[in-house]
N, C-alpha and C positions, 0 to 999 in steps of 0.2 A: 385633511390630516396635516399636510405640509404647512399650511397657513397657521394652524394651531401651534405647531412647534416654533414657528418664526415669532409669533406673538409672545409665547412663553420666554423665548430666548431674549427678545427685546425687553420684556418686562424685568427679567433678572438683571440685564445689563443696566437699565435705568436705576433700579434699586441699588445695585452695586456702586454706580457712579455717585449717586446722591449720598450714600453712606461714607464714601471716601471724602467728599467735599465738606461734610459736617464734622468730621473728626479731625482733631489736631494731634499730630505726633508729639510725643513727649519732648523730643529734642528741640522743637520749635516754640515751646511754651515761653512766655515772657518771664523775665527775671522779677522776683518779688521786689516790691518797693512800698513806699508809704501809701496809705489809703487816702490821706487828706492832702490836697494841694493848697487849700486855703482854710484858715481857722477863723471862726466868727467869735468875737468878743462881746457882741451886743447881747443883752439879757433876753432870754426866751423863757416864757412862763413854763415851769415844770409840769403844770396841769395839761399842757399841750403835747407833752412827750409821752410816747408809748414805751420806749426802751432807751437805755443808755449802755453803750459798749465802750470799754476802756481797753486799749491795746498798748502793751508795754513796748519799750524800745527793743529793737532787734538789730542784728548786724546789717539788715537791709534798710532800716528806717531808724534814724537816731533820735526820733521824737516820740514822746508819749502821745497817743492819739485818743481823743474822746469823741465818739460819734453818737449823736442823739437821733433817734428815729421818732418823728412826730406822728401823731395819731392819724394824720392824713397820708402817711406813708413816705414823706420826704425825709431824706437823711441829711443831717447837717453836722459838719465838723466843728466842734467847739474848741476854743482856746483853753488848754488845760492850765494856763497861767492866769486866766481871768479869775478875779476874786469870787465872783458868784458861782463859777464852775467848781472851784475848790470847795466852797461851802456846800454845794449840792452833793458832791461826791462824798464829803465827810458825813452828811446827813444820811446818805444811802448806806454807807458802811456801818453807821451806828445802828440802823434798823436791822441789818443782817447780823 
């Protein structure tokens, strides 16, 4: 009986310690910042894209960010000033 109690106590202790290490307190969370550190200007075929997200400027990021998710799952930051990106976004807005 005593060994069962010991095993249960150890199990709860291990579960408790693992839950502490996987959670991050709110006060330690990193400050928000830009999602993109590098913008690609090279043309990417829109047929290879699964999704495009546009993030407006914020107090934490002074740039408009355009992130394309390719069909293979890769996320690429596009240069919002590139002519082909502007045309692509215009075409998307016209369709909606």
